[in-house]
N, C-alpha and C positions, 0 to 999 in steps of 0.2 A: 575620175569617173565623171562623165558628163551627166547633165540632167536627163537627157534622153535615155541613156543607158540605165540610169537609176529607175526611171519610170517603167522601162521595159521589164526590169526585174520584178516590179510590183504587179504586172499583169497576171491575172489568174489564168490557169489552164482552162481549156474549154469544159472539161469535166467539172472543175470547181465553179465555173460560172453557171453551168446548168444546175448544179446542186444548190447554189445560192438562190437562183431564180425559183427553183422548186420550193425552197423553204419560204421565200417571200410570198409566193402564190398561196401556199397552204395556210400561211398566217392570215391573209386577207380573205381567202376563200376556203375555209376549213372544210374537210370532208364531213359529210353526214349521210346517213342512210335514210332516205325518204320512202316510206311505204304508203301505198294507197290503201285506204280503209273506208269501209262503208257500214258503220254501225252507229246506233244511237248514242249520243253523249250521255253519260250518267248524270243524274240530278243530285250532284254532291254539293255540299256547302261551299260558298265562295267567301263572301263577307258576312258578318253577323246579320241574320235574318234573310239572307239571300242564298239562292242555289244557282247552279249553272243553268238550270231550266229557265230561270228568270231572264236570262240573256238571249233567249230564243228570238229570232228576228234580226240578230246581229251576227257578224262573223267574229269568232272568238279564237284567239291564240291562247291555249293553255300551256304554260311553261313550268317546268320543274327545275329549280336552281338552288344555289346556296352561296352565301357570301364568301366562303372559303374555296370556291371552285373557280379557278382562273379562266376556264373556258366560258363559264356562265357570265363572269364579269366582262369578258371580251364581247359577247353577243348583245349585251344589254343596251349599249348606245344605239345600235341599229333598231332594236325593238322599240325603244323610246321615240326615235325619230319617226318610224313608221306609224306608231300609235298617235303621235301628235298630228301627223299629216292626214291620217285616215279616220280618226275618231268620229268626225262629223259625218262620215259616209257609213257609219254603222259598224265600226271595228272596235273590239275590246280585247284587252289582255287580262288574264288572271294568271299571275306568276306565283305558284305555290313554292314557298321557301322550305328547304330542308334544315334550316338553322334550328338551334335549340330553343330560342325564344323569339316572340314576335317583336320585341323591342330591338333585338339585334338586327333583324331584317329591316325594320322601319328606319333605324338609324343609318344603315347603309344606303337605303333608297333616298332618304332625305338629303344625306351628304352628297350623293351623286346627282341629285336633281331629277330622279325618275318619278313619274306621276301615275303609273299604273298600279292597281291594287296587288298586294303580295301577301296573302294569308299564309299561315303555316300549313304545311301538308300534314294530314292526319293519316292514320292507317286506313280509314274508310276511303279517303280520296285515292291513296296509292292503289288499293285493291280494285277500286272501280275502274282505274285506268290500266289494269293488268299487271300491277306491280311496277314500282319505279326502282329499277336496278342499276341505273346509270344516269348521270346528269352531264350536260343539259339534255333534257328530253322535252319535246313539245308535241302538241296535237293541234290541228287546225279543224275548227268546227264551223260548218256552214250555217246559214240563216235558218235552216229547218231543224237545227239541233243534231246534225249528223256529223260524226267525225269523218273527215275526208283524208287527212294526212297525218302520219306519225313521223316525226323527225327525231332520229337518234343522233345527236350531235348538235353543233352550233348552227344557229340561224344567222343569216347575214342579210343585208339589204336586198341583194338580188334574189335570194331564196324567198324572202318574205313577199317581194313583188311578184315573183313567178307563181307562188302557191295561193296567195291571198287576194291579190287584185282581181283575178277572174271571179272569185266568189263575191267580192264587193259589188261587182257589176250586175249580179243577178238579184232578183227579189225573192223573198220567201214564198213557199207554196201557199196556195189559197187557204188551206186549213190551219196555217200557223198564225200567230199573232204578230 
């Protein structure tokens, strides 16, 4: 058997090639359901002594995640890169962890080099966002404190850019701080 004949045997069928391409596409561009929302963000606790209302005037990504969730771990590098690139423009992330302890979440974030805050999710926070029944789950809040988007599924760089960059380009309404 010649090398050419051997290589020809290894060629995938068109159907196999399409399926492999689809799998690769979904890995790097995972499906998510993005809903348009227009409701005030709840004034729930973020860090000790702070609430989400204290971030008014900034564009905020509220994310629900856990260290044991592979989809959550897959989206976090894009979140961190976007956070570092846009924090000076008024972008913040509050990533509520569903882990059992704050120490567990903090250890993961420290080990992976993530710099955004990640408090533990409480029942109060879950209820304020309509119940967190799946993760990853994210909400995009504009500078006026209004939830604009609900993302059920992974966020990636393109999705962050499409949903958040236009909000960063606008200023808060006259009545907000």
